[in-house]
Residue frames as qw, qx, qy, qz and C-alpha x, y, z in Angstrom:
[[0.000, 0.888, 0.460, 0.000, 0.00, 0.00, 0.00],
 [0.409, 0.271, -0.007, 0.871, 1.39, 3.39, -1.02],
 [0.276, -0.798, -0.481, 0.233, 0.64, 6.24, 1.35],
 [0.251, 0.530, -0.004, 0.810, 0.88, 10.04, 1.10],
 [0.389, -0.514, -0.570, 0.509, 0.98, 11.82, 4.46],
 [0.035, 0.680, 0.178, 0.710, -0.57, 15.26, 5.12],
 [0.455, -0.444, -0.512, 0.578, 0.10, 17.29, 8.27],
 [0.048, 0.763, 0.203, 0.612, -1.01, 20.76, 9.28],
 [0.398, -0.404, -0.445, 0.693, 0.06, 23.23, 11.93],
 [0.098, 0.855, 0.510, 0.018, -1.88, 26.41, 12.33],
 [0.024, -0.987, 0.081, 0.134, 0.81, 29.10, 12.56],
 [0.584, 0.662, -0.385, 0.268, 4.29, 29.84, 11.26],
 [0.246, -0.656, 0.583, -0.412, 5.51, 29.86, 14.86],
 [0.864, -0.152, 0.419, -0.235, 4.18, 26.35, 15.42],
 [0.878, 0.471, -0.070, 0.053, 5.70, 25.23, 12.13],
 [0.317, 0.734, -0.496, 0.339, 9.12, 26.56, 13.09],
 [0.379, -0.524, 0.629, -0.432, 9.03, 25.06, 16.57],
 [0.360, 0.084, -0.918, -0.140, 7.61, 21.70, 15.52],
 [0.331, 0.014, 0.633, -0.700, 4.85, 22.07, 18.15],
 [0.722, 0.291, 0.363, -0.513, 2.18, 19.51, 17.38],
 [0.604, 0.570, -0.445, -0.336, 3.93, 18.39, 14.20],
 [0.082, 0.387, -0.913, 0.096, 5.97, 15.58, 15.73],
 [0.492, 0.094, 0.738, -0.452, 2.85, 13.97, 17.21],
 [0.719, 0.511, 0.038, -0.470, 1.14, 14.06, 13.81],
 [0.434, 0.575, -0.674, -0.164, 4.16, 12.48, 12.14],
 [0.161, -0.230, 0.924, -0.258, 4.29, 9.72, 14.72],
 [0.639, 0.274, 0.512, -0.505, 0.58, 9.00, 14.20],
 [0.686, 0.589, -0.221, -0.367, 1.00, 8.79, 10.41],
 [0.269, 0.517, -0.813, 0.005, 4.14, 6.66, 10.66],
 [0.386, -0.084, 0.833, -0.387, 2.34, 4.36, 13.12],
 [0.737, 0.419, 0.240, -0.473, -0.52, 4.00, 10.64],
 [0.550, 0.619, -0.513, -0.227, 1.94, 3.19, 7.83],
 [0.022, 0.390, -0.904, 0.174, 3.71, 0.57, 9.94],
 [0.552, 0.078, 0.674, -0.484, 0.46, -0.99, 11.11],
 [0.765, 0.510, 0.151, -0.363, -0.79, -1.37, 7.54],
 [0.731, -0.112, 0.518, 0.430, 2.58, -2.47, 6.17],
 [0.473, 0.849, 0.234, 0.027, 2.54, 0.46, 3.75],
 [0.615, 0.075, 0.117, 0.776, 5.13, 2.63, 2.02],
 [0.041, -0.849, -0.216, 0.481, 5.24, 6.36, 2.77],
 [0.619, 0.534, 0.319, 0.479, 5.64, 7.88, -0.72],
 [0.228, 0.446, -0.046, 0.864, 5.75, 11.54, 0.39],
 [0.297, -0.601, -0.578, 0.466, 4.88, 13.85, 3.25],
 [0.113, 0.595, 0.229, 0.762, 3.28, 17.30, 2.89],
 [0.337, -0.462, -0.534, 0.623, 3.22, 19.85, 5.70],
 [0.023, 0.754, 0.348, 0.557, 0.89, 22.85, 5.67],
 [0.350, -0.320, -0.415, 0.776, 1.77, 25.82, 7.89],
 [0.101, -0.344, -0.300, -0.884, -1.15, 28.24, 7.89],
 [0.358, -0.040, 0.450, -0.817, -4.19, 29.45, 9.73],
 [0.230, 0.275, 0.931, -0.064, -7.15, 27.12, 10.07],
 [0.340, 0.686, 0.335, -0.549, -9.31, 29.97, 8.78],
 [0.156, 0.568, -0.512, -0.625, -7.44, 30.06, 5.50],
 [0.863, 0.266, 0.334, -0.270, -9.32, 27.97, 2.89],
 [0.621, 0.693, -0.361, -0.060, -6.40, 27.99, 0.45],
 [0.746, -0.463, 0.476, 0.038, -4.26, 24.93, 1.06],
 [0.519, 0.671, -0.476, -0.231, -1.60, 24.54, -1.64],
 [0.066, -0.405, 0.906, -0.105, 0.15, 21.69, 0.19],
 [0.613, 0.179, 0.676, -0.368, -3.13, 19.80, 0.46],
 [0.687, 0.625, -0.051, -0.366, -3.69, 20.29, -3.27],
 [0.293, 0.617, -0.725, -0.084, -0.21, 18.89, -3.95],
 [0.319, -0.195, 0.889, -0.262, -0.82, 15.94, -1.62],
 [0.702, 0.368, 0.452, -0.409, -4.16, 15.15, -3.27],
 [0.587, 0.677, -0.321, -0.307, -2.64, 15.44, -6.74],
 [0.113, 0.503, -0.857, 0.016, 0.20, 13.06, -5.90],
 [0.471, 0.005, 0.812, -0.346, -2.16, 10.59, -4.23],
 [0.712, 0.510, 0.204, -0.437, -4.44, 10.71, -7.28],
 [0.560, 0.667, -0.441, -0.216, -1.73, 10.19, -9.90],
 [0.144, 0.429, -0.882, 0.133, 0.05, 7.45, -7.93],
 [0.719, -0.257, -0.559, -0.323, -3.06, 5.69, -6.66],
 [0.315, 0.117, -0.712, 0.616, -1.88, 6.24, -3.08],
 [0.418, -0.699, -0.580, 0.011, -3.93, 6.48, 0.10],
 [0.057, 0.629, -0.190, 0.751, -3.92, 9.98, 1.65],
 [0.626, -0.443, -0.587, 0.260, -3.42, 9.70, 5.42],
 [0.077, -0.705, 0.167, -0.685, -3.91, 12.51, 7.93],
 [0.245, 0.125, -0.794, 0.542, -3.10, 12.25, 11.62],
 [0.047, 0.367, 0.705, -0.605, -6.19, 13.77, 13.20],
 [0.021, -0.492, -0.625, -0.606, -9.46, 14.35, 11.41],
 [0.314, -0.768, -0.531, 0.173, -11.03, 15.73, 14.60],
 [0.365, -0.482, -0.006, 0.797, -8.50, 18.59, 14.55],
 [0.026, -0.079, 0.465, 0.882, -9.78, 19.63, 11.12],
 [0.055, 0.462, 0.883, 0.068, -13.44, 18.76, 11.55],
 [0.060, 0.781, 0.392, -0.482, -14.56, 22.41, 11.87],
 [0.032, -0.508, 0.406, 0.759, -12.93, 23.49, 8.61],
 [0.717, 0.486, 0.396, -0.304, -15.58, 23.12, 5.90],
 [0.453, 0.766, -0.369, -0.268, -13.20, 24.05, 3.05],
 [0.072, -0.475, 0.877, 0.016, -10.77, 21.30, 4.00],
 [0.537, 0.097, 0.798, -0.257, -13.48, 18.69, 4.44],
 [0.674, 0.625, 0.199, -0.340, -15.20, 19.50, 1.15],
 [0.312, 0.720, -0.581, -0.217, -11.87, 19.48, -0.71],
 [0.229, -0.299, 0.923, -0.082, -11.12, 16.07, 0.78],
 [0.613, 0.298, 0.648, -0.340, -14.59, 14.70, 0.05],
 [0.635, 0.707, 0.102, -0.294, -14.71, 15.90, -3.57],
 [0.056, -0.708, 0.627, 0.319, -11.13, 14.99, -4.48],
 [0.900, 0.280, -0.235, -0.236, -11.89, 11.41, -5.52],
 [0.345, 0.499, -0.739, 0.292, -8.81, 10.32, -3.56],
 [0.782, -0.370, -0.501, 0.025, -8.93, 7.47, -1.03],
 [0.009, 0.636, -0.421, 0.646, -8.14, 8.77, 2.43],
 [0.717, -0.404, -0.553, 0.127, -7.81, 7.62, 6.02],
 [0.186, -0.788, 0.268, -0.523, -7.38, 9.32, 9.39],
 [0.419, 0.204, -0.802, 0.373, -5.14, 7.76, 12.02],
 [0.158, -0.035, 0.623, -0.765, -7.46, 8.94, 14.81],
 [0.635, 0.289, 0.344, -0.629, -10.70, 7.99, 13.03],
 [0.139, -0.203, 0.871, 0.425, -10.13, 4.98, 10.77],
 [0.304, 0.466, 0.828, -0.070, -13.88, 4.45, 10.34],
 [0.201, 0.653, 0.038, -0.729, -14.29, 7.85, 8.59],
 [0.469, 0.293, 0.709, 0.437, -15.60, 7.78, 5.02],
 [0.081, 0.291, 0.363, 0.882, -17.11, 10.13, 2.43],
 [0.383, -0.681, -0.532, -0.326, -20.44, 10.22, 4.29],
 [0.583, -0.582, -0.323, 0.465, -18.77, 11.03, 7.61],
 [0.372, -0.146, 0.109, 0.910, -16.73, 13.83, 6.07],
 [0.055, -0.467, -0.505, -0.724, -19.77, 15.20, 4.22],
 [0.464, -0.741, -0.482, -0.054, -21.76, 15.45, 7.45],
 [0.555, -0.463, -0.144, 0.676, -18.79, 17.10, 9.20],
 [0.255, 0.145, 0.295, 0.909, -18.56, 19.65, 6.39],
 [0.239, -0.649, -0.509, -0.511, -22.25, 20.55, 6.73],
 [0.568, -0.704, -0.358, 0.231, -21.90, 20.97, 10.50],
 [0.519, -0.250, 0.029, 0.817, -18.74, 23.07, 10.08],
 [0.096, 0.364, 0.386, 0.843, -20.43, 25.35, 7.55],
 [0.392, -0.732, -0.490, -0.267, -23.46, 25.77, 9.83],
 [0.597, -0.590, -0.235, 0.490, -21.19, 26.69, 12.76],
 [0.400, -0.012, 0.181, 0.898, -19.31, 29.18, 10.62],
 [0.095, -0.540, -0.452, -0.704, -22.53, 30.85, 9.49],
 [0.519, -0.731, -0.443, 0.009, -23.84, 30.95, 13.08],
 [0.565, -0.411, -0.099, 0.709, -20.62, 32.60, 14.30],
 [0.221, 0.202, 0.313, 0.901, -20.79, 35.15, 11.47],
 [0.273, -0.668, -0.508, -0.470, -24.42, 35.93, 12.28],
 [0.577, -0.691, -0.343, 0.270, -23.71, 36.40, 15.99],
 [0.492, -0.189, 0.050, 0.848, -20.75, 38.66, 15.18],
 [0.041, 0.404, 0.396, 0.824, -22.89, 40.87, 12.92],
 [0.433, -0.730, -0.480, -0.221, -25.60, 41.09, 15.57],
 [0.606, -0.548, -0.222, 0.532, -23.05, 42.05, 18.24],
 [0.351, 0.025, 0.190, 0.917, -21.58, 44.75, 15.97],
 [0.144, -0.593, -0.480, -0.630, -25.07, 46.14, 15.31],
 [0.543, -0.737, -0.391, 0.093, -25.72, 46.39, 19.05],
 [0.567, -0.343, -0.044, 0.748, -22.35, 48.11, 19.56],
 [0.178, 0.294, 0.329, 0.880, -23.11, 50.66, 16.83],
 [0.329, -0.712, -0.493, -0.378, -26.51, 51.36, 18.42],
 [0.605, -0.681, -0.251, 0.328, -24.70, 52.15, 21.68],
 [0.122, 0.984, -0.128, -0.004, -22.43, 54.61, 19.90],
 [0.715, -0.432, 0.421, 0.354, -19.29, 52.48, 19.98],
 [0.362, 0.777, -0.377, -0.349, -16.79, 53.48, 17.28],
 [0.910, 0.007, 0.403, 0.100, -15.83, 50.48, 15.17],
 [0.624, 0.762, -0.158, 0.067, -13.07, 49.92, 12.65],
 [0.862, -0.051, -0.079, 0.498, -9.37, 49.28, 12.43],
 [0.208, -0.934, 0.030, 0.288, -7.35, 52.18, 13.92],
 [0.404, -0.486, 0.561, 0.535, -4.40, 51.14, 11.75],
 [0.591, 0.457, 0.637, 0.188, -6.38, 50.98, 8.52],
 [0.415, 0.616, 0.354, 0.569, -7.07, 53.47, 5.75],
 [0.186, -0.961, -0.129, -0.159, -7.63, 56.45, 8.05],
 [0.650, -0.637, 0.213, 0.356, -4.26, 55.90, 9.73],
 [0.650, 0.145, 0.404, 0.627, -2.52, 55.76, 6.37],
 [0.183, 0.816, 0.304, 0.456, -4.19, 59.01, 5.32],
 [0.412, -0.910, 0.000, 0.041, -3.15, 60.68, 8.58],
 [0.696, -0.406, 0.337, 0.487, 0.40, 59.55, 7.93],
 [0.206, 0.747, -0.271, -0.570, 0.25, 61.28, 4.55],
 [0.322, -0.178, 0.864, 0.343, 0.51, 58.03, 2.59],
 [0.521, 0.367, -0.065, -0.768, -2.95, 58.24, 1.03],
 [0.888, 0.276, 0.113, -0.350, -4.38, 55.99, -1.67],
 [0.537, 0.601, -0.591, -0.028, -1.05, 54.98, -3.18],
 [0.102, -0.379, 0.854, -0.341, -0.05, 53.10, -0.04],
 [0.707, 0.098, 0.494, -0.496, -3.45, 51.44, 0.15],
 [0.806, 0.494, -0.167, -0.279, -3.25, 50.32, -3.46],
 [0.330, 0.571, -0.742, 0.118, 0.29, 49.02, -2.94],
 [0.359, -0.241, 0.791, -0.432, -0.78, 47.04, 0.13],
 [0.802, 0.267, 0.296, -0.444, -3.77, 45.54, -1.66],
 [0.687, 0.590, -0.394, -0.159, -1.63, 44.63, -4.68],
 [0.091, 0.507, -0.826, 0.228, 1.03, 43.01, -2.48],
 [0.567, -0.059, 0.686, -0.452, -1.60, 40.93, -0.69],
 [0.822, 0.430, 0.066, -0.367, -3.12, 39.86, -4.00],
 [0.495, 0.613, -0.615, -0.025, 0.30, 38.86, -5.35],
 [0.173, -0.363, 0.853, -0.332, 1.02, 36.79, -2.24],
 [0.722, 0.152, 0.494, -0.459, -2.35, 35.07, -2.54],
 [0.752, 0.558, -0.229, -0.268, -1.68, 34.32, -6.21],
 [0.249, 0.556, -0.785, 0.109, 1.68, 32.76, -5.35],
 [0.456, -0.164, 0.769, -0.418, -0.02, 30.54, -2.78],
 [0.781, 0.349, 0.351, -0.382, -2.42, 29.32, -5.45],
 [0.328, 0.648, -0.577, -0.374, 0.21, 28.82, -8.15],
 [0.096, -0.210, 0.972, 0.042, 0.70, 25.07, -7.43],
 [0.484, 0.378, 0.688, -0.387, -3.07, 24.56, -7.42],
 [0.520, 0.698, -0.070, -0.488, -3.44, 26.29, -10.79],
 [0.161, 0.525, -0.792, -0.269, -0.59, 24.23, -12.22],
 [0.276, 0.027, 0.950, -0.141, -2.29, 21.04, -11.05],
 [0.527, 0.550, 0.449, -0.467, -5.66, 22.12, -12.48],
 [0.449, 0.701, -0.330, -0.445, -4.18, 22.99, -15.86],
 [0.004, 0.374, -0.918, -0.134, -2.22, 19.75, -15.93],
 [0.395, 0.213, 0.851, -0.272, -5.53, 17.96, -15.40],
 [0.251, 0.371, 0.738, 0.505, -6.90, 19.43, -18.64],
 [0.004, -0.888, -0.443, 0.127, -8.81, 22.51, -17.43],
 [0.509, 0.005, 0.152, 0.847, -7.29, 25.43, -19.35],
 [0.015, -0.640, -0.349, -0.684, -10.08, 27.97, -19.99],
 [0.085, -0.300, 0.401, -0.862, -10.92, 30.62, -17.40],
 [0.722, -0.243, -0.066, -0.644, -14.39, 29.18, -16.94],
 [0.883, -0.031, -0.469, 0.008, -13.10, 25.62, -16.48],
 [0.431, 0.220, -0.568, 0.665, -10.37, 26.70, -14.04],
 [0.328, -0.319, 0.257, -0.851, -12.90, 28.69, -12.00],
 [0.844, -0.189, -0.241, -0.441, -15.22, 25.68, -11.87],
 [0.795, 0.032, -0.540, 0.276, -12.44, 23.40, -10.59],
 [0.156, 0.302, -0.475, 0.812, -11.31, 25.96, -7.99],
 [0.567, -0.289, 0.119, -0.762, -14.87, 26.15, -6.66],
 [0.899, -0.077, -0.377, -0.208, -15.24, 22.35, -6.73],
 [0.659, 0.123, -0.563, 0.482, -12.08, 22.01, -4.65],
 [0.481, -0.765, -0.394, 0.168, -13.38, 24.45, -2.06],
 [0.486, -0.005, -0.027, 0.874, -10.78, 27.10, -2.87],
 [0.018, -0.896, -0.406, 0.181, -11.75, 30.69, -2.10],
 [0.382, 0.751, -0.007, 0.538, -10.66, 34.06, -3.36],
 [0.359, 0.210, -0.458, 0.785, -8.50, 36.30, -1.20],
 [0.321, -0.234, 0.225, -0.890, -11.67, 37.83, 0.23],
 [0.335, 0.036, 0.864, -0.374, -13.35, 34.47, 0.79],
 [0.638, 0.408, 0.071, -0.649, -15.61, 34.53, -2.28],
 [0.830, 0.219, 0.509, 0.071, -16.22, 32.16, -5.18],
 [0.305, -0.323, 0.545, 0.711, -14.30, 32.09, -8.44],
 [0.585, 0.706, 0.317, -0.240, -15.68, 33.47, -11.72],
 [0.736, 0.493, 0.175, 0.430, -14.19, 34.14, -15.13],
 [0.116, 0.924, -0.085, 0.354, -13.18, 37.70, -14.19],
 [0.461, -0.783, 0.400, -0.121, -11.33, 37.04, -10.93],
 [0.907, -0.056, 0.349, 0.230, -9.81, 33.84, -12.33],
 [0.608, 0.681, 0.075, 0.402, -8.44, 35.92, -15.20],
 [0.124, -0.915, 0.254, -0.286, -6.99, 38.40, -12.73],
 [0.781, -0.489, 0.386, 0.037, -5.35, 35.55, -10.81],
 [0.863, 0.228, 0.287, 0.348, -3.77, 34.08, -13.95],
 [0.344, 0.867, -0.040, 0.358, -2.60, 37.53, -15.00],
 [0.391, -0.832, 0.364, -0.149, -0.72, 37.90, -11.72],
 [0.807, -0.266, 0.507, 0.147, 0.85, 34.51, -12.41],
 [0.027, 0.552, -0.581, -0.597, 1.78, 35.48, -15.97],
 [0.271, 0.112, 0.938, 0.183, -0.67, 32.96, -17.45],
 [0.394, 0.546, 0.379, -0.635, -3.55, 35.19, -18.54],
 [0.322, 0.513, -0.443, -0.661, -2.78, 35.45, -22.26],
 [0.144, 0.110, -0.953, -0.242, -2.89, 31.70, -22.89],
 [0.113, 0.346, 0.872, -0.327, -6.09, 31.25, -20.95],
 [0.302, 0.488, 0.145, -0.806, -7.98, 34.20, -22.44],
 [0.313, 0.264, -0.662, -0.628, -8.04, 32.60, -25.87],
 [0.351, -0.173, -0.911, -0.133, -10.02, 29.72, -24.36],
 [0.150, 0.023, 0.527, -0.836, -12.21, 31.73, -21.99],
 [0.639, 0.162, 0.046, -0.750, -15.42, 31.11, -23.86]]
């Protein structure tokens, strides 16, 4: 049995220190030994659990798919509140197993994804309601270090545009391996790429869905727009 391992730690600090990572590796290696398998590769994601863009997961799924390997994660319960991860896993078509929950299957993960999405929506709703109450009480809301602070510092719109552009470029770089995998799979038009991004549970930098327009902008930042535009329709 060929196995691809996937591990995740939630912050750069944790990734650098190895906090939580060693335990995940031991769990995956124990699973491999128990099943008499071969660990083909190991992928480690260092990012926030809120971030739906998981380039290392995309690489792990791609390798598992093309090699016919089993994707193994250490702890499904640790990721059970992340709807984007669960939906990506469920819709990937890749066989998977969790060291802490070997009985998990597509149905289990699908139910977890629905619960995670419901919790996320409930949290968002409660946050909006709390902000509305605060505004009614006259509380001043907003980021003190945001646009107003930049204007006070005399930096104005140019600094804002530069910051937005830098963030967009960083997001595009994070998605570059995913786009390469999608195009290698035969999806080359803007519409097809957008459809696959949405199917994989990927989100835009602002957490939205992909369309022809923002997919084109993404490819343009990656230097791939010209080739894709000819096949956009």
